[in-house]
PDB file of N, CA, C and O in Angstrom:
ATOM      1  N   MET A   1      87.496  47.461  36.933  1.00  0.00           N
ATOM      2  CA  MET A   1      88.117  47.224  35.640  1.00  0.00           C
ATOM      3  C   MET A   1      88.897  48.450  35.184  1.00  0.00           C
ATOM      4  O   MET A   1      89.960  48.307  34.578  1.00  0.00           O
ATOM      5  N   THR A   2      88.402  49.632  35.456  1.00  0.00           N
ATOM      6  CA  THR A   2      89.101  50.837  35.010  1.00  0.00           C
ATOM      7  C   THR A   2      90.388  51.056  35.802  1.00  0.00           C
ATOM      8  O   THR A   2      91.354  51.611  35.278  1.00  0.00           O
ATOM      9  N   LYS A   3      90.404  50.619  37.069  1.00  0.00           N
ATOM     10  CA  LYS A   3      91.632  50.749  37.851  1.00  0.00           C
ATOM     11  C   LYS A   3      92.731  49.857  37.282  1.00  0.00           C
ATOM     12  O   LYS A   3      93.895  50.256  37.227  1.00  0.00           O
ATOM     13  N   ILE A   4      92.363  48.665  36.863  1.00  0.00           N
ATOM     14  CA  ILE A   4      93.342  47.748  36.279  1.00  0.00           C
ATOM     15  C   ILE A   4      93.854  48.301  34.955  1.00  0.00           C
ATOM     16  O   ILE A   4      95.051  48.245  34.676  1.00  0.00           O
ATOM     17  N   ALA A   5      92.954  48.830  34.145  1.00  0.00           N
ATOM     18  CA  ALA A   5      93.357  49.404  32.862  1.00  0.00           C
ATOM     19  C   ALA A   5      94.262  50.609  33.072  1.00  0.00           C
ATOM     20  O   ALA A   5      95.243  50.780  32.348  1.00  0.00           O
ATOM     21  N   LEU A   6      93.943  51.446  34.055  1.00  0.00           N
ATOM     22  CA  LEU A   6      94.771  52.611  34.352  1.00  0.00           C
ATOM     23  C   LEU A   6      96.143  52.185  34.866  1.00  0.00           C
ATOM     24  O   LEU A   6      97.156  52.784  34.506  1.00  0.00           O
ATOM     25  N   LEU A   7      96.176  51.164  35.698  1.00  0.00           N
ATOM     26  CA  LEU A   7      97.441  50.649  36.204  1.00  0.00           C
ATOM     27  C   LEU A   7      98.303  50.090  35.070  1.00  0.00           C
ATOM     28  O   LEU A   7      99.498  50.376  35.003  1.00  0.00           O
ATOM     29  N   LEU A   8      97.713  49.308  34.191  1.00  0.00           N
ATOM     30  CA  LEU A   8      98.457  48.772  33.055  1.00  0.00           C
ATOM     31  C   LEU A   8      98.952  49.881  32.137  1.00  0.00           C
ATOM     32  O   LEU A   8     100.076  49.819  31.638  1.00  0.00           O
ATOM     33  N   TYR A   9      98.133  50.881  31.915  1.00  0.00           N
ATOM     34  CA  TYR A   9      98.518  52.018  31.078  1.00  0.00           C
ATOM     35  C   TYR A   9      99.710  52.754  31.684  1.00  0.00           C
ATOM     36  O   TYR A   9     100.640  53.120  30.965  1.00  0.00           O
ATOM     37  N   CYS A  10      99.693  52.972  32.991  1.00  0.00           N
ATOM     38  CA  CYS A  10     100.807  53.651  33.666  1.00  0.00           C
ATOM     39  C   CYS A  10     102.072  52.803  33.635  1.00  0.00           C
ATOM     40  O   CYS A  10     103.169  53.335  33.460  1.00  0.00           O
ATOM     41  N   LEU A  11     101.932  51.499  33.802  1.00  0.00           N
ATOM     42  CA  LEU A  11     103.097  50.618  33.744  1.00  0.00           C
ATOM     43  C   LEU A  11     103.735  50.616  32.360  1.00  0.00           C
ATOM     44  O   LEU A  11     104.958  50.590  32.230  1.00  0.00           O
ATOM     45  N   ILE A  12     102.903  50.642  31.340  1.00  0.00           N
ATOM     46  CA  ILE A  12     103.435  50.666  29.975  1.00  0.00           C
ATOM     47  C   ILE A  12     104.160  51.976  29.705  1.00  0.00           C
ATOM     48  O   ILE A  12     105.202  51.982  29.050  1.00  0.00           O
ATOM     49  N   LEU A  13     103.626  53.079  30.198  1.00  0.00           N
ATOM     50  CA  LEU A  13     104.259  54.379  29.966  1.00  0.00           C
ATOM     51  C   LEU A  13     105.564  54.542  30.729  1.00  0.00           C
ATOM     52  O   LEU A  13     106.446  55.277  30.285  1.00  0.00           O
ATOM     53  N   THR A  14     105.703  53.875  31.864  1.00  0.00           N
ATOM     54  CA  THR A  14     106.902  54.064  32.675  1.00  0.00           C
ATOM     55  C   THR A  14     108.016  53.071  32.354  1.00  0.00           C
ATOM     56  O   THR A  14     109.128  53.216  32.861  1.00  0.00           O
ATOM     57  N   THR A  15     107.743  52.075  31.532  1.00  0.00           N
ATOM     58  CA  THR A  15     108.798  51.126  31.189  1.00  0.00           C
ATOM     59  C   THR A  15     109.743  51.762  30.182  1.00  0.00           C
ATOM     60  O   THR A  15     109.331  52.529  29.312  1.00  0.00           O
ATOM     61  N   ASP A  16     111.007  51.429  30.318  1.00  0.00           N
ATOM     62  CA  ASP A  16     112.012  51.953  29.397  1.00  0.00           C
ATOM     63  C   ASP A  16     111.972  51.159  28.099  1.00  0.00           C
ATOM     64  O   ASP A  16     111.785  49.943  28.089  1.00  0.00           O
ATOM     65  N   VAL A  17     112.149  51.876  27.032  1.00  0.00           N
ATOM     66  CA  VAL A  17     112.197  51.241  25.723  1.00  0.00           C
ATOM     67  C   VAL A  17     113.655  50.918  25.415  1.00  0.00           C
ATOM     68  O   VAL A  17     114.530  51.768  25.582  1.00  0.00           O
ATOM     69  N   SER A  18     113.913  49.722  24.977  1.00  0.00           N
ATOM     70  CA  SER A  18     115.286  49.339  24.647  1.00  0.00           C
ATOM     71  C   SER A  18     115.376  49.036  23.158  1.00  0.00           C
ATOM     72  O   SER A  18     114.431  48.543  22.541  1.00  0.00           O
ATOM     73  N   PHE A  19     116.526  49.342  22.609  1.00  0.00           N
ATOM     74  CA  PHE A  19     116.765  49.107  21.197  1.00  0.00           C
ATOM     75  C   PHE A  19     117.972  48.197  21.048  1.00  0.00           C
ATOM     76  O   PHE A  19     118.900  48.254  21.855  1.00  0.00           O
ATOM     77  N   GLY A  20     117.963  47.374  20.038  1.00  0.00           N
ATOM     78  CA  GLY A  20     119.097  46.494  19.781  1.00  0.00           C
ATOM     79  C   GLY A  20     120.262  47.278  19.202  1.00  0.00           C
ATOM     80  O   GLY A  20     120.085  48.355  18.633  1.00  0.00           O
ATOM     81  N   CYS A  21     121.431  46.734  19.353  1.00  0.00           N
ATOM     82  CA  CYS A  21     122.635  47.381  18.829  1.00  0.00           C
ATOM     83  C   CYS A  21     122.717  47.152  17.325  1.00  0.00           C
ATOM     84  O   CYS A  21     122.407  46.067  16.832  1.00  0.00           O
ATOM     85  N   LEU A  22     123.125  48.152  16.627  1.00  0.00           N
ATOM     86  CA  LEU A  22     123.326  48.044  15.194  1.00  0.00           C
ATOM     87  C   LEU A  22     124.807  47.864  14.913  1.00  0.00           C
ATOM     88  O   LEU A  22     125.647  48.416  15.623  1.00  0.00           O
ATOM     89  N   ASN A  23     125.126  47.109  13.900  1.00  0.00           N
ATOM     90  CA  ASN A  23     126.529  46.931  13.539  1.00  0.00           C
ATOM     91  C   ASN A  23     127.116  48.244  13.075  1.00  0.00           C
ATOM     92  O   ASN A  23     126.442  49.051  12.436  1.00  0.00           O
ATOM     93  N   GLY A  24     128.367  48.448  13.400  1.00  0.00           N
ATOM     94  CA  GLY A  24     129.053  49.660  12.993  1.00  0.00           C
ATOM     95  C   GLY A  24     128.993  50.769  14.020  1.00  0.00           C
ATOM     96  O   GLY A  24     129.563  51.838  13.801  1.00  0.00           O
ATOM     97  N   GLU A  25     128.321  50.545  15.130  1.00  0.00           N
ATOM     98  CA  GLU A  25     128.209  51.580  16.155  1.00  0.00           C
ATOM     99  C   GLU A  25     129.505  51.653  16.955  1.00  0.00           C
ATOM    100  O   GLU A  25     130.099  50.626  17.284  1.00  0.00           O
ATOM    101  N   THR A  26     129.938  52.872  17.264  1.00  0.00           N
ATOM    102  CA  THR A  26     131.173  53.093  18.007  1.00  0.00           C
ATOM    103  C   THR A  26     130.921  54.160  19.058  1.00  0.00           C
ATOM    104  O   THR A  26     130.301  55.182  18.765  1.00  0.00           O
ATOM    105  N   LYS A  27     131.392  53.937  20.274  1.00  0.00           N
ATOM    106  CA  LYS A  27     131.295  54.939  21.339  1.00  0.00           C
ATOM    107  C   LYS A  27     132.689  55.415  21.698  1.00  0.00           C
ATOM    108  O   LYS A  27     133.569  54.613  22.011  1.00  0.00           O
ATOM    109  N   MET A  28     132.886  56.734  21.650  1.00  0.00           N
ATOM    110  CA  MET A  28     134.183  57.313  21.939  1.00  0.00           C
ATOM    111  C   MET A  28     134.040  58.333  23.059  1.00  0.00           C
ATOM    112  O   MET A  28     133.077  59.100  23.090  1.00  0.00           O
ATOM    113  N   LEU A  29     134.997  58.341  23.977  1.00  0.00           N
ATOM    114  CA  LEU A  29     135.002  59.306  25.071  1.00  0.00           C
ATOM    115  C   LEU A  29     135.449  60.675  24.569  1.00  0.00           C
ATOM    116  O   LEU A  29     135.956  60.796  23.454  1.00  0.00           O
ATOM    117  N   LYS A  30     135.261  61.695  25.386  1.00  0.00           N
ATOM    118  CA  LYS A  30     135.653  63.046  25.004  1.00  0.00           C
ATOM    119  C   LYS A  30     137.156  63.197  24.832  1.00  0.00           C
ATOM    120  O   LYS A  30     137.612  64.075  24.100  1.00  0.00           O
ATOM    121  N   ASN A  31     137.929  62.348  25.500  1.00  0.00           N
ATOM    122  CA  ASN A  31     139.381  62.434  25.371  1.00  0.00           C
ATOM    123  C   ASN A  31     139.909  61.663  24.163  1.00  0.00           C
ATOM    124  O   ASN A  31     141.123  61.584  23.974  1.00  0.00           O
ATOM    125  N   GLY A  32     139.030  61.095  23.344  1.00  0.00           N
ATOM    126  CA  GLY A  32     139.437  60.449  22.105  1.00  0.00           C
ATOM    127  C   GLY A  32     139.601  58.950  22.170  1.00  0.00           C
ATOM    128  O   GLY A  32     139.865  58.324  21.143  1.00  0.00           O
ATOM    129  N   TYR A  33     139.456  58.346  23.340  1.00  0.00           N
ATOM    130  CA  TYR A  33     139.584  56.895  23.468  1.00  0.00           C
ATOM    131  C   TYR A  33     138.246  56.222  23.182  1.00  0.00           C
ATOM    132  O   TYR A  33     137.186  56.736  23.538  1.00  0.00           O
ATOM    133  N   TYR A  34     138.316  55.067  22.534  1.00  0.00           N
ATOM    134  CA  TYR A  34     137.116  54.293  22.236  1.00  0.00           C
ATOM    135  C   TYR A  34     136.770  53.398  23.416  1.00  0.00           C
ATOM    136  O   TYR A  34     137.645  52.752  23.993  1.00  0.00           O
ATOM    137  N   ILE A  35     135.490  53.363  23.773  1.00  0.00           N
ATOM    138  CA  ILE A  35     135.021  52.430  24.799  1.00  0.00           C
ATOM    139  C   ILE A  35     134.684  51.096  24.143  1.00  0.00           C
ATOM    140  O   ILE A  35     135.119  50.041  24.603  1.00  0.00           O
ATOM    141  N   TYR A  36     133.908  51.153  23.066  1.00  0.00           N
ATOM    142  CA  TYR A  36     133.598  49.932  22.329  1.00  0.00           C
ATOM    143  C   TYR A  36     133.309  50.270  20.885  1.00  0.00           C
ATOM    144  O   TYR A  36     133.003  51.411  20.540  1.00  0.00           O
ATOM    145  N   GLU A  37     133.413  49.252  20.049  1.00  0.00           N
ATOM    146  CA  GLU A  37     132.965  49.370  18.673  1.00  0.00           C
ATOM    147  C   GLU A  37     132.489  48.007  18.207  1.00  0.00           C
ATOM    148  O   GLU A  37     132.903  46.972  18.730  1.00  0.00           O
ATOM    149  N   ASP A  38     131.626  48.024  17.229  1.00  0.00           N
ATOM    150  CA  ASP A  38     131.065  46.782  16.713  1.00  0.00           C
ATOM    151  C   ASP A  38     131.964  46.203  15.638  1.00  0.00           C
ATOM    152  O   ASP A  38     132.793  46.899  15.051  1.00  0.00           O
ATOM    153  N   ARG A  39     131.785  44.933  15.396  1.00  0.00           N
ATOM    154  CA  ARG A  39     132.513  44.284  14.308  1.00  0.00           C
ATOM    155  C   ARG A  39     131.954  44.779  12.974  1.00  0.00           C
ATOM    156  O   ARG A  39     130.818  45.247  12.907  1.00  0.00           O
ATOM    157  N   ASP A  40     132.743  44.674  11.935  1.00  0.00           N
ATOM    158  CA  ASP A  40     132.345  45.216  10.637  1.00  0.00           C
ATOM    159  C   ASP A  40     131.489  44.279   9.801  1.00  0.00           C
ATOM    160  O   ASP A  40     130.935  44.711   8.790  1.00  0.00           O
ATOM    161  N   ASP A  41     131.359  43.014  10.183  1.00  0.00           N
ATOM    162  CA  ASP A  41     130.575  42.109   9.354  1.00  0.00           C
ATOM    163  C   ASP A  41     129.082  42.330   9.564  1.00  0.00           C
ATOM    164  O   ASP A  41     128.677  43.089  10.444  1.00  0.00           O
ATOM    165  N   ASP A  42     128.273  41.667   8.756  1.00  0.00           N
ATOM    166  CA  ASP A  42     126.827  41.876   8.784  1.00  0.00           C
ATOM    167  C   ASP A  42     126.108  41.064   9.850  1.00  0.00           C
ATOM    168  O   ASP A  42     124.907  41.248  10.046  1.00  0.00           O
ATOM    169  N   ILE A  43     126.801  40.180  10.539  1.00  0.00           N
ATOM    170  CA  ILE A  43     126.174  39.347  11.561  1.00  0.00           C
ATOM    171  C   ILE A  43     126.305  40.051  12.910  1.00  0.00           C
ATOM    172  O   ILE A  43     127.424  40.300  13.356  1.00  0.00           O
ATOM    173  N   PRO A  44     125.191  40.378  13.573  1.00  0.00           N
ATOM    174  CA  PRO A  44     125.283  41.057  14.875  1.00  0.00           C
ATOM    175  C   PRO A  44     125.806  40.110  15.948  1.00  0.00           C
ATOM    176  O   PRO A  44     125.130  39.151  16.320  1.00  0.00           O
ATOM    177  N   ARG A  45     127.002  40.381  16.440  1.00  0.00           N
ATOM    178  CA  ARG A  45     127.626  39.518  17.445  1.00  0.00           C
ATOM    179  C   ARG A  45     127.915  40.251  18.736  1.00  0.00           C
ATOM    180  O   ARG A  45     128.444  39.657  19.675  1.00  0.00           O
ATOM    181  N   GLY A  46     127.587  41.507  18.804  1.00  0.00           N
ATOM    182  CA  GLY A  46     127.851  42.264  20.021  1.00  0.00           C
ATOM    183  C   GLY A  46     129.048  43.173  19.860  1.00  0.00           C
ATOM    184  O   GLY A  46     129.669  43.230  18.798  1.00  0.00           O
ATOM    185  N   HIS A  47     129.360  43.876  20.920  1.00  0.00           N
ATOM    186  CA  HIS A  47     130.421  44.870  20.898  1.00  0.00           C
ATOM    187  C   HIS A  47     131.766  44.263  21.267  1.00  0.00           C
ATOM    188  O   HIS A  47     131.840  43.220  21.917  1.00  0.00           O
ATOM    189  N   ILE A  48     132.822  44.935  20.839  1.00  0.00           N
ATOM    190  CA  ILE A  48     134.175  44.641  21.289  1.00  0.00           C
ATOM    191  C   ILE A  48     134.513  45.717  22.308  1.00  0.00           C
ATOM    192  O   ILE A  48     134.653  46.886  21.948  1.00  0.00           O
ATOM    193  N   PHE A  49     134.647  45.339  23.579  1.00  0.00           N
ATOM    194  CA  PHE A  49     134.947  46.306  24.632  1.00  0.00           C
ATOM    195  C   PHE A  49     136.448  46.382  24.844  1.00  0.00           C
ATOM    196  O   PHE A  49     137.128  45.358  24.907  1.00  0.00           O
ATOM    197  N   TYR A  50     136.961  47.601  24.953  1.00  0.00           N
ATOM    198  CA  TYR A  50     138.379  47.819  25.208  1.00  0.00           C
ATOM    199  C   TYR A  50     138.561  48.042  26.703  1.00  0.00           C
ATOM    200  O   TYR A  50     138.355  49.150  27.199  1.00  0.00           O
ATOM    201  N   VAL A  51     138.944  46.996  27.418  1.00  0.00           N
ATOM    202  CA  VAL A  51     139.038  47.065  28.877  1.00  0.00           C
ATOM    203  C   VAL A  51     140.477  47.032  29.374  1.00  0.00           C
ATOM    204  O   VAL A  51     140.708  46.907  30.576  1.00  0.00           O
ATOM    205  N   ASP A  52     141.443  47.140  28.476  1.00  0.00           N
ATOM    206  CA  ASP A  52     142.844  47.053  28.885  1.00  0.00           C
ATOM    207  C   ASP A  52     143.210  48.148  29.876  1.00  0.00           C
ATOM    208  O   ASP A  52     143.787  47.863  30.926  1.00  0.00           O
ATOM    209  N   ASN A  53     142.889  49.369  29.565  1.00  0.00           N
ATOM    210  CA  ASN A  53     143.221  50.501  30.432  1.00  0.00           C
ATOM    211  C   ASN A  53     141.957  51.190  30.931  1.00  0.00           C
ATOM    212  O   ASN A  53     141.912  52.416  31.030  1.00  0.00           O
ATOM    213  N   PHE A  54     140.936  50.406  31.244  1.00  0.00           N
ATOM    214  CA  PHE A  54     139.637  50.985  31.579  1.00  0.00           C
ATOM    215  C   PHE A  54     139.686  51.831  32.849  1.00  0.00           C
ATOM    216  O   PHE A  54     139.121  52.924  32.876  1.00  0.00           O
ATOM    217  N   LEU A  55     140.342  51.357  33.889  1.00  0.00           N
ATOM    218  CA  LEU A  55     140.411  52.128  35.137  1.00  0.00           C
ATOM    219  C   LEU A  55     141.192  53.421  34.939  1.00  0.00           C
ATOM    220  O   LEU A  55     140.830  54.456  35.498  1.00  0.00           O
ATOM    221  N   LYS A  56     142.257  53.368  34.149  1.00  0.00           N
ATOM    222  CA  LYS A  56     143.028  54.575  33.859  1.00  0.00           C
ATOM    223  C   LYS A  56     142.177  55.584  33.086  1.00  0.00           C
ATOM    224  O   LYS A  56     142.235  56.785  33.350  1.00  0.00           O
ATOM    225  N   LEU A  57     141.398  55.095  32.143  1.00  0.00           N
ATOM    226  CA  LEU A  57     140.537  55.981  31.365  1.00  0.00           C
ATOM    227  C   LEU A  57     139.448  56.599  32.233  1.00  0.00           C
ATOM    228  O   LEU A  57     139.095  57.763  32.044  1.00  0.00           O
ATOM    229  N   LEU A  58     138.914  55.837  33.177  1.00  0.00           N
ATOM    230  CA  LEU A  58     137.898  56.389  34.076  1.00  0.00           C
ATOM    231  C   LEU A  58     138.471  57.507  34.934  1.00  0.00           C
ATOM    232  O   LEU A  58     137.795  58.503  35.192  1.00  0.00           O
ATOM    233  N   ARG A  59     139.708  57.349  35.374  1.00  0.00           N
ATOM    234  CA  ARG A  59     140.336  58.412  36.162  1.00  0.00           C
ATOM    235  C   ARG A  59     140.582  59.654  35.317  1.00  0.00           C
ATOM    236  O   ARG A  59     140.473  60.775  35.814  1.00  0.00           O
ATOM    237  N   ASP A  60     140.916  59.462  34.037  1.00  0.00           N
ATOM    238  CA  ASP A  60     141.175  60.597  33.151  1.00  0.00           C
ATOM    239  C   ASP A  60     139.915  61.390  32.851  1.00  0.00           C
ATOM    240  O   ASP A  60     139.965  62.611  32.702  1.00  0.00           O
ATOM    241  N   VAL A  61     138.788  60.699  32.763  1.00  0.00           N
ATOM    242  CA  VAL A  61     137.533  61.378  32.436  1.00  0.00           C
ATOM    243  C   VAL A  61     137.020  62.044  33.679  1.00  0.00           C
ATOM    244  O   VAL A  61     135.968  62.682  33.648  1.00  0.00           O
TER     245      VAL A  61
END
């Protein structure tokens, strides 16, 4: 029984904790370009990703 408890304890400690996205969050690269930003309304709908020049931005970074 203690081996199972120890195994479960180790599994819980090694799992990554994830957090939900909050509205209004914005991620910007060091060169000043935005990767994504959230919508301004109060309903969480996910991020708006700017993928138009994504490969060009990756080369610049």
